[in-house]
RODO-2510 file (C-alpha; in nm, 4 decimals, decimal comma):
residues 416
     n   res          X          Y          Z
     1     x     0,9141     1,6678    -3,5599
     2     x     0,7061     1,4544    -3,3031
     3     x     0,7249     1,7036    -2,9669
     4     x     0,6625     1,4333    -2,6416
     5     x     0,5011     1,5569    -2,3420
     6     x     0,4371     1,3607    -1,9962
     7     x     0,1177     1,4199    -1,8433
     8     x     0,1242     1,3209    -1,4671
     9     x    -0,2347     1,2568    -1,3515
    10     x    -0,3016     1,2489    -0,9996
    11     x    -0,5941     1,2365    -0,7831
    12     x    -0,6287     1,5295    -0,6102
    13     x    -0,6803     1,6284    -0,2444
    14     x    -0,8379     1,8942    -0,0238
    15     x    -0,5129     1,8033     0,1790
    16     x    -0,2898     2,1232     0,0371
    17     x     0,0335     1,9205     0,1450
    18     x    -0,0488     1,6451    -0,0833
    19     x    -0,1271     1,8681    -0,3880
    20     x     0,1875     2,0633    -0,3274
    21     x     0,3796     1,7560    -0,2922
    22     x     0,2378     1,5844    -0,6114
    23     x     0,3361     1,9230    -0,7729
    24     x     0,6965     1,9261    -0,6513
    25     x     0,7378     1,5744    -0,7885
    26     x     0,6383     1,6976    -1,1134
    27     x     0,8756     1,9793    -1,1535
    28     x     1,1534     1,7453    -1,0635
    29     x     1,0647     1,4990    -1,2859
    30     x     1,2227     1,6412    -1,5912
    31     x     1,5528     1,6042    -1,5018
    32     x     1,4635     1,2123    -1,5061
    33     x     1,3551     1,2342    -1,8633
    34     x     1,4950     1,2418    -2,2009
    35     x     1,6246     1,5963    -2,3012
    36     x     1,3129     1,8385    -2,4528
    37     x     1,0372     1,6398    -2,2922
    38     x     0,7895     1,8538    -2,1358
    39     x     0,6071     1,7756    -1,8072
    40     x     0,2719     1,8667    -1,6934
    41     x     0,0337     1,7595    -1,4030
    42     x    -0,3134     1,7609    -1,3338
    43     x    -0,5968     1,5923    -1,0985
    44     x    -0,8892     1,4120    -1,1435
    45     x    -1,0524     1,5982    -0,8190
    46     x    -1,0166     1,8633    -0,5455
    47     x    -0,7471     2,0155    -0,7033
    48     x    -0,6036     2,2484    -0,9637
    49     x    -0,4957     2,2362    -1,2206
    50     x    -0,7481     1,9459    -1,3530
    51     x    -0,6016     1,7088    -1,6133
    52     x    -0,7720     1,8562    -1,9137
    53     x    -0,6106     2,1386    -1,8355
    54     x    -0,2514     2,0284    -1,7926
    55     x    -0,3054     1,8383    -2,1281
    56     x    -0,3773     2,1336    -2,2900
    57     x    -0,0669     2,3310    -2,1359
    58     x     0,1208     2,0580    -2,3180
    59     x    -0,0599     2,1179    -2,6618
    60     x     0,0106     2,4966    -2,6337
    61     x     0,3987     2,3677    -2,5759
    62     x     0,3610     2,2354    -2,9455
    63     x     0,3350     1,8272    -2,7903
    64     x     0,1553     1,6180    -3,0456
    65     x     0,2428     1,3047    -2,8549
    66     x     0,1226     1,2951    -2,5175
    67     x     0,2083     0,9980    -2,2453
    68     x     0,0105     1,0130    -1,9878
    69     x     0,0939     0,8536    -1,6502
    70     x    -0,1398     0,7931    -1,3505
    71     x     0,0395     0,8965    -1,0247
    72     x    -0,1213     0,5876    -0,8498
    73     x     0,0858     0,3226    -0,6781
    74     x    -0,1655     0,0479    -0,7575
    75     x    -0,4250    -0,0295    -1,0530
    76     x    -0,7776     0,0221    -0,9121
    77     x    -1,0660     0,2193    -1,0046
    78     x    -0,8683     0,5669    -1,0683
    79     x    -0,6086     0,3861    -1,2530
    80     x    -0,8091     0,1694    -1,4438
    81     x    -1,1113     0,3599    -1,5260
    82     x    -1,0998     0,7533    -1,3921
    83     x    -0,8289     0,8861    -1,5667
    84     x    -0,8301     0,6523    -1,8817
    85     x    -1,1885     0,7888    -1,9046
    86     x    -1,0622     1,1574    -1,9383
    87     x    -0,7921     1,1213    -2,1177
    88     x    -0,9956     0,9290    -2,4074
    89     x    -1,2385     1,1930    -2,3774
    90     x    -0,9574     1,4628    -2,4764
    91     x    -0,7582     1,2858    -2,7172
    92     x    -1,1221     1,2136    -2,9305
    93     x    -1,1985     1,5734    -2,8731
    94     x    -0,8646     1,7348    -2,9922
    95     x    -0,7372     1,4878    -3,2164
    96     x    -0,4230     1,4402    -3,0217
    97     x    -0,2417     1,1111    -2,9611
    98     x    -0,2365     1,0093    -2,5746
    99     x    -0,1084     0,7089    -2,4499
   100     x    -0,1715     0,5733    -2,0785
   101     x     0,0694     0,3991    -1,8985
   102     x     0,0914     0,1837    -1,6440
   103     x     0,0771     0,2607    -1,2367
   104     x     0,3866     0,2305    -1,0434
   105     x     0,2773    -0,1400    -0,9146
   106     x     0,4997    -0,3862    -0,7212
   107     x     0,8175    -0,1847    -0,8392
   108     x     1,2013    -0,2709    -0,7463
   109     x     1,2708     0,1266    -0,7216
   110     x     0,9903     0,1716    -0,4904
   111     x     1,0795    -0,1385    -0,2706
   112     x     1,4452     0,0100    -0,2355
   113     x     1,3212     0,4018    -0,1363
   114     x     1,0698     0,2276     0,1167
   115     x     1,3557     0,0252     0,2555
   116     x     1,5640     0,3639     0,2597
   117     x     1,2441     0,4738     0,4774
   118     x     1,2259     0,1905     0,7090
   119     x     1,5868     0,1924     0,7464
   120     x     1,6039     0,5355     0,8413
   121     x     1,3341     0,5077     1,0834
   122     x     1,4658     0,2150     1,2497
   123     x     1,7957     0,3713     1,3154
   124     x     1,6374     0,6898     1,4801
   125     x     1,4715     0,4883     1,7076
   126     x     1,7960     0,3013     1,8096
   127     x     1,9955     0,5829     1,9166
   128     x     1,6519     0,7271     2,0856
   129     x     1,5647     0,4255     2,2910
   130     x     1,8386     0,1363     2,2233
   131     x     1,8782    -0,0958     1,9513
   132     x     1,6097    -0,3823     1,9214
   133     x     1,7106    -0,6790     1,6748
   134     x     1,4571    -0,6876     1,3536
   135     x     1,4009    -1,0103     1,4307
   136     x     1,2109    -0,8806     1,7575
   137     x     1,0432    -0,6217     1,5218
   138     x     0,7211    -0,6766     1,3324
   139     x     0,6538    -0,4927     1,0395
   140     x     0,3367    -0,3616     0,9798
   141     x     0,2756    -0,2289     0,5982
   142     x    -0,0346    -0,0046     0,5333
   143     x    -0,1852     0,0559     0,1834
   144     x    -0,4487     0,2678     0,0824
   145     x    -0,7383     0,0048     0,0462
   146     x    -0,9547    -0,0321    -0,2450
   147     x    -1,2710    -0,2043    -0,4116
   148     x    -1,0315    -0,3885    -0,5813
   149     x    -0,8695    -0,6955    -0,4813
   150     x    -0,5902    -0,6687    -0,7987
   151     x    -0,4611    -0,3447    -0,5794
   152     x    -0,5179    -0,4726    -0,2105
   153     x    -0,3385    -0,7833    -0,3116
   154     x    -0,0083    -0,5734    -0,4370
   155     x     0,0115    -0,4393    -0,1185
   156     x     0,0533    -0,7623     0,0463
   157     x     0,2988    -0,8771    -0,1842
   158     x     0,5100    -0,5440    -0,1024
   159     x     0,4947    -0,6283     0,2309
   160     x     0,5730    -0,9682     0,1917
   161     x     0,9486    -0,8336    -0,0182
   162     x     0,9848    -0,5742     0,2209
   163     x     0,9380    -0,8047     0,5275
   164     x     1,1553    -1,0965     0,3558
   165     x     1,4095    -0,8582     0,2314
   166     x     1,4910    -0,6472     0,5554
   167     x     1,4669    -0,9740     0,7933
   168     x     1,1977    -0,8543     1,0253
   169     x     1,0609    -1,0902     1,2859
   170     x     0,6931    -1,0590     1,1347
   171     x     0,4689    -0,8590     0,9071
   172     x     0,1148    -0,7698     0,9044
   173     x    -0,0557    -0,5667     0,6301
   174     x    -0,3355    -0,3459     0,6946
   175     x    -0,5012    -0,0546     0,4923
   176     x    -0,6256     0,2940     0,5407
   177     x    -1,0111     0,2435     0,4248
   178     x    -1,2688     0,0391     0,2088
   179     x    -1,1549    -0,3100     0,2736
   180     x    -1,0480    -0,5221     0,5780
   181     x    -0,8202    -0,4860     0,8146
   182     x    -0,8059    -0,1324     0,8963
   183     x    -0,5404    -0,0045     1,0661
   184     x    -0,6759    -0,0289     1,4374
   185     x    -0,8015    -0,3680     1,3969
   186     x    -0,4805    -0,5066     1,2506
   187     x    -0,2908    -0,3073     1,5157
   188     x    -0,4774    -0,4899     1,7994
   189     x    -0,4142    -0,7883     1,6554
   190     x     0,0008    -0,7206     1,6344
   191     x     0,0063    -0,6073     2,0093
   192     x    -0,1042    -0,9444     2,0550
   193     x     0,2099    -1,1525     1,8795
   194     x     0,4641    -1,0235     2,1935
   195     x     0,7040    -0,8408     1,9721
   196     x     0,9216    -0,5896     2,1131
   197     x     0,8840    -0,3062     1,8509
   198     x     0,6081    -0,2385     1,5997
   199     x     0,7226    -0,0385     1,2766
   200     x     0,4426     0,1035     1,0870
   201     x     0,5026     0,2488     0,7422
   202     x     0,2601     0,3797     0,4966
   203     x     0,2925     0,2606     0,1374
   204     x     0,1677     0,5972     0,0184
   205     x     0,3430     0,8535    -0,2258
   206     x     0,1883     1,1754    -0,0058
   207     x     0,0845     1,3284     0,2915
   208     x    -0,2700     1,3812     0,3639
   209     x    -0,5905     1,2715     0,5562
   210     x    -0,4926     0,9294     0,5177
   211     x    -0,1256     0,9563     0,6428
   212     x    -0,2791     1,1369     0,9842
   213     x    -0,5573     0,8573     0,9917
   214     x    -0,2861     0,5922     0,9767
   215     x    -0,0467     0,7195     1,2455
   216     x    -0,3573     0,8702     1,4504
   217     x    -0,4635     0,4903     1,5082
   218     x    -0,1236     0,4195     1,5860
   219     x    -0,0903     0,6506     1,8776
   220     x    -0,4180     0,5302     2,0112
   221     x    -0,2675     0,1895     1,9920
   222     x     0,0380     0,2415     2,1247
   223     x    -0,1416     0,4611     2,4386
   224     x    -0,3046     0,1382     2,5145
   225     x    -0,0042    -0,0591     2,5470
   226     x     0,3406     0,1338     2,6734
   227     x     0,5160    -0,1948     2,6883
   228     x     0,5513    -0,1804     2,2930
   229     x     0,7703     0,0482     2,0919
   230     x     0,5905     0,1916     1,7869
   231     x     0,8002     0,3271     1,5323
   232     x     0,6393     0,5568     1,2522
   233     x     0,8391     0,5201     0,9431
   234     x     0,7778     0,7834     0,6655
   235     x     0,5909     0,7519     0,3301
   236     x     0,7624     0,7255    -0,0064
   237     x     0,7693     1,0943    -0,0999
   238     x     0,9557     1,2247    -0,3679
   239     x     1,2319     0,9997    -0,2761
   240     x     1,4922     0,9750    -0,5908
   241     x     1,3975     0,6002    -0,6656
   242     x     1,0015     0,7220    -0,6957
   243     x     1,0667     0,9672    -0,9698
   244     x     1,3179     0,7164    -1,1717
   245     x     1,0019     0,5012    -1,1347
   246     x     0,7532     0,7691    -1,2532
   247     x     1,0207     0,8753    -1,5649
   248     x     0,9933     0,4764    -1,6633
   249     x     0,6460     0,4635    -1,6577
   250     x     0,6856     0,7406    -1,9329
   251     x     0,9493     0,6310    -2,1385
   252     x     0,8303     0,2589    -2,1299
   253     x     0,5425     0,3436    -2,3511
   254     x     0,7451     0,4090    -2,6701
   255     x     0,9412     0,0720    -2,6424
   256     x     0,8272    -0,1571    -2,9021
   257     x     0,5929    -0,3676    -2,7094
   258     x     0,4850    -0,1704    -2,4125
   259     x     0,4433    -0,3539    -2,0911
   260     x     0,0802    -0,4572    -2,0421
   261     x    -0,1010    -0,3387    -1,7448
   262     x    -0,4021    -0,4581    -1,5547
   263     x    -0,3340    -0,8492    -1,5941
   264     x    -0,5289    -0,9280    -1,3096
   265     x    -0,8027    -0,6961    -1,3230
   266     x    -1,1755    -0,7479    -1,1857
   267     x    -1,3356    -0,6128    -1,4899
   268     x    -1,1190    -0,7776    -1,6944
   269     x    -1,1393    -1,1660    -1,5952
   270     x    -1,3647    -1,3354    -1,2923
   271     x    -1,1548    -1,2541    -0,9472
   272     x    -1,2634    -1,4435    -0,6583
   273     x    -1,5640    -1,2571    -0,5190
   274     x    -1,5984    -1,0355    -0,7696
   275     x    -1,7046    -1,2049    -1,0758
   276     x    -2,0216    -1,0128    -1,1644
   277     x    -1,8155    -0,6957    -1,2063
   278     x    -1,6477    -0,8200    -1,5520
   279     x    -1,7060    -0,5947    -1,8148
   280     x    -1,8784    -0,2871    -1,5968
   281     x    -1,8575     0,0005    -1,8459
   282     x    -1,6093     0,2146    -1,8368
   283     x    -1,7401     0,6072    -1,6875
   284     x    -1,5971     0,8614    -1,4541
   285     x    -1,7810     1,0962    -1,2276
   286     x    -1,5024     1,2932    -1,0880
   287     x    -1,6216     1,5802    -1,2569
   288     x    -1,8682     1,6201    -0,9723
   289     x    -1,5876     1,7938    -0,7565
   290     x    -1,3404     1,8503    -1,0508
   291     x    -1,1113     2,1222    -0,9528
   292     x    -1,2666     2,1830    -0,5905
   293     x    -0,9804     2,2176    -0,3978
   294     x    -0,8841     2,3138    -0,0342
   295     x    -0,9313     2,6638    -0,0882
   296     x    -1,2910     2,6222    -0,1530
   297     x    -1,4785     2,7881     0,1798
   298     x    -1,5511     2,5014     0,4288
   299     x    -1,3570     2,2136     0,2444
   300     x    -1,0427     2,2472     0,3745
   301     x    -0,9244     1,9550     0,5927
   302     x    -0,8153     2,1530     0,8343
   303     x    -1,1574     2,3132     0,9104
   304     x    -1,3300     1,9859     0,9737
   305     x    -1,4108     1,9815     1,3847
   306     x    -1,6025     1,6161     1,3877
   307     x    -1,3111     1,4317     1,5427
   308     x    -1,0749     1,5268     1,8494
   309     x    -0,7409     1,4735     1,7146
   310     x    -0,7531     1,2930     1,3362
   311     x    -0,9976     1,2081     1,0982
   312     x    -1,1088     0,8423     1,2022
   313     x    -1,3502     0,8190     0,8820
   314     x    -1,6382     0,7687     1,1480
   315     x    -1,8721     1,0498     1,0202
   316     x    -1,8754     0,8971     0,6612
   317     x    -2,0169     0,5504     0,8195
   318     x    -2,2605     0,8509     0,9616
   319     x    -2,3315     0,9914     0,6415
   320     x    -2,3935     0,6346     0,4431
   321     x    -2,6489     0,6125     0,6986
   322     x    -2,8596     0,8955     0,6941
   323     x    -2,7815     0,9487     0,3118
   324     x    -2,7687     0,6072     0,1604
   325     x    -2,9400     0,7060    -0,1733
   326     x    -2,8948     1,0418    -0,3535
   327     x    -3,1487     1,1545    -0,5992
   328     x    -2,8587     1,1260    -0,8574
   329     x    -2,8229     0,7761    -0,7871
   330     x    -2,4401     0,8025    -0,7141
   331     x    -2,4061     0,7124    -0,3233
   332     x    -2,1506     1,0523    -0,2955
   333     x    -2,0597     1,2508     0,0243
   334     x    -1,9159     1,4772    -0,2041
   335     x    -2,1937     1,7772    -0,1115
   336     x    -2,0610     1,7758     0,2488
   337     x    -1,8469     2,0529     0,3694
   338     x    -1,5913     1,8112     0,5877
   339     x    -1,5572     1,5353     0,3385
   340     x    -1,2414     1,5915     0,1730
   341     x    -1,1505     1,3403    -0,0841
   342     x    -0,8468     1,1631    -0,2076
   343     x    -0,7272     0,8392    -0,3687
   344     x    -0,5926     0,5287    -0,3737
   345     x    -0,2248     0,4939    -0,3446
   346     x    -0,2000     0,8962    -0,2970
   347     x    -0,2194     0,9655     0,0945
   348     x    -0,5185     1,1420     0,1785
   349     x    -0,8854     1,0450     0,1444
   350     x    -1,1129     1,1940     0,3769
   351     x    -1,4254     1,1164     0,2289
   352     x    -1,5012     1,1746    -0,1791
   353     x    -1,6717     0,8830    -0,1535
   354     x    -1,4586     0,5933    -0,1830
   355     x    -1,4342     0,4559     0,1609
   356     x    -1,7854     0,3746     0,1611
   357     x    -1,8921     0,0423     0,0491
   358     x    -2,0102     0,1483    -0,3068
   359     x    -1,7730     0,1725    -0,5632
   360     x    -1,8224     0,3687    -0,8856
   361     x    -1,8459     0,1359    -1,1676
   362     x    -1,5573     0,1179    -1,4002
   363     x    -1,3569    -0,0327    -1,6725
   364     x    -1,1312     0,0505    -1,9271
   365     x    -1,1135    -0,1151    -2,2658
   366     x    -0,9369    -0,4235    -2,1974
   367     x    -1,0090    -0,5980    -2,5183
   368     x    -1,3565    -0,5841    -2,4549
   369     x    -1,5436    -0,2772    -2,6136
   370     x    -1,8236    -0,2533    -2,3611
   371     x    -2,0582    -0,1522    -2,6343
   372     x    -1,8469     0,2033    -2,6650
   373     x    -1,8050     0,2725    -3,0359
   374     x    -1,4917     0,4714    -3,0157
   375     x    -1,1537     0,3870    -3,0917
   376     x    -0,8322     0,6507    -3,1081
   377     x    -0,5735     0,4567    -2,9873
   378     x    -0,5701     0,5033    -2,6274
   379     x    -0,3441     0,1823    -2,5202
   380     x    -0,3236     0,1465    -2,1397
   381     x    -0,1805    -0,1371    -2,2824
   382     x    -0,4994    -0,2900    -2,4351
   383     x    -0,7838    -0,1838    -2,6602
   384     x    -0,9568     0,0919    -2,4824
   385     x    -1,1860     0,1761    -2,7487
   386     x    -1,5145     0,3861    -2,5889
   387     x    -1,6270     0,7164    -2,6731
   388     x    -1,8238     0,7389    -2,3331
   389     x    -2,1742     0,8419    -2,5033
   390     x    -2,3936     0,8256    -2,2230
   391     x    -2,6924     1,0951    -2,1315
   392     x    -2,5384     1,1389    -1,7725
   393     x    -2,8864     1,0963    -1,6194
   394     x    -2,7029     0,9599    -1,2914
   395     x    -2,9050     0,6203    -1,3279
   396     x    -2,5941     0,4025    -1,3009
   397     x    -2,5226     0,1363    -1,0471
   398     x    -2,2452     0,1014    -0,8416
   399     x    -2,1465    -0,2479    -0,7567
   400     x    -2,1486    -0,3327    -0,3858
   401     x    -1,8147    -0,3963    -0,2376
   402     x    -1,8747    -0,7719    -0,1100
   403     x    -1,7043    -0,7225     0,2562
   404     x    -1,8224    -0,3915     0,3435
   405     x    -1,9849    -0,4851     0,6602
   406     x    -1,6628    -0,6622     0,7631
   407     x    -1,5915    -0,5759     1,1388
   408     x    -1,2345    -0,5127     1,0785
   409     x    -1,2968    -0,2804     0,7774
   410     x    -1,4551     0,1062     0,8071
   411     x    -1,7076    -0,0531     1,0404
   412     x    -1,4124    -0,0715     1,2810
   413     x    -1,3900     0,3026     1,3182
   414     x    -1,7238     0,3357     1,5021
   415     x    -1,6704     0,3939     1,8526
   416     x    -1,8860     0,1150     2,0159
***
């Protein structure tokens, strides 16, 4: 008899609340899965347990088939590269069957959860301040932001579906980091449109530094425009529809033809502006901060005193200016005590090195082998044949995000 285990793969954060919320989701998930399935969770970095520990626990429970699910809203570098790399290595080392499912993506269940969050926030504002017609309200959807246009474009698609489905007068899209427009320039544009009310909704799973940043910039713009009512809608969290979507991503892996993922992946096909990244080798470097969580001395986000009210991300720009090249070729801010990382779709970053313009090289099988030789059936929807036998001399190149200096991107965090 085959025993099935589900491995929830989160990014991890130095924000304790975000880590706790992910653990709560994992604890609630078994009720949405077939009877007898085991569930464990783990993180890429900054938090414990790490992914391999969760995999160990599933094997100890007798699971010989493991269905991994990325705890990500959209497929960017973590879901496309980092998580599959960890899973592939583990499967090869232990001879266990590990498949990797899709990210949550543009999912009707998540749209329903988002609609609940937005409607609830609007209803509270109506009761408190008086009703404002939706036609006179602008919806602003804020996504994580990535160096991957596929993931960024999905935020825009989600925003349009919420805009049209709920009937708001207008909709704009912003991002918490990496790309453009960031929250503040996005909202500074919105206030020029003439709407009486602005609803800001973070398309995020969990709390953390990025949620604080989104609402911090919202408060800043709102203070400068008291004539406009700003409403802050809560993130997705452990809404029942979110749990249903995670369960779907596990169970669908056993269907006769598992749904493909990464159809418009920049590492697989030429995407406008990112053509040079097709075929980039798949490798993950999260081991540098694996398991380093909020308990590490000096690493807790609450200990950071660089910002007066909330983390703006400006410190990262300063670090990039002064530490443009580490000796290991990594472009990481990992060693900075106040650089409190997170991940796409995970609701918290404060600096594990991905808000700067130099993302890691990452690819993940995608029917091309990238010169790697090991194949152990790790599906991820494509071939996934790679053993990652690199010597880890840290001499690899990080493709530069082409719009890193865009005035509405990370540079907008600088106080002029």
